[in-house]
C-alpha positions, 0 to 999 in steps of 0.5 A: 495542516492535513494535505489534500488528495490533490497535494498528495498526488502532485507530490507523488507525481513530482518524485515518481515518474514510473507508472508501476510505482504510481499504480502501487501507490494508488493500490495502497491508497485504495486498500488503506482508505478501504480499511479506514472506512471499515474502522470508522477512521478518516478515509481521506487522511488514511488514503493520503498516507497510502498514496505517498508512502513510497513517493521518494522510493524511485529517487532514493530506493536504498534503505539508507534513504527511503523513507527518510528522505521523503519524510524530510520533504514532508516535514519541509512541506508542513505535513502533520507528524502523525502522517510522517510517523506512519510512513516511517513505520512502514519500513521495519528498518527505520527504527520506528515501531508501529503503534497506531491503527494507521501505522499497522494498516499501512504496513498490512496493505503495502506488500499485500496490495503489491502481491494482489496486483501481481496475482491479478496480472498473471490471471488469464483475465489479467483482472482483480475482478475475478481474483479470490483469496484462495488464489492469492494464498496459492501464489504465496506458497510459490516461492518463485512468484513475486519473490521479492515480497516477504510472505512473513510480512504478508502474514504479519500485516494481517496479525497487526490489524487483527484479522485472519489472513484470508479475510485481510486478502479478501478485503484488499481485493475488494478495496482494489476492485473499487478502483480496478480501472485506474489501477489497470486491473480491469483486464479483459473483464 
């Protein structure tokens, strides 16, 4: 059974109360779904994976539990194994190697969506609508900016989906622009 987007949203909101983690989930949904369109894949299914990839993080943020606890819940609720595997694979420490295009795309979009959000919010406009890849790359060089985000992971994500870093950044920005209002990234524009 492939869950509906409403099922996925209900699951996310059941386990995640924080607005910033919910917006992160929506940003990753937008990016992964955008790549699904680009790659000719199932946008709804891929978007659901992006939406729920961190649904358990607020309750169990440590690597001994996330994403393992969430994947147990997904199995109990009848989510398909290939979706669960994709979620497991986004955490390097899970021991699940990324193999499918969906798995590589989730990894590529997870940290990049967060970084693009951070880069948007420090702009004078506080908007993704006027953000460009060169600005994101400049922020990547600043080790103090969004210091928790691994720059190696940002670069590795682009490698895993077979795109130059600039193109990947641009794609994620464009996919997130489509949902700027819901992501809280319309800013003053």
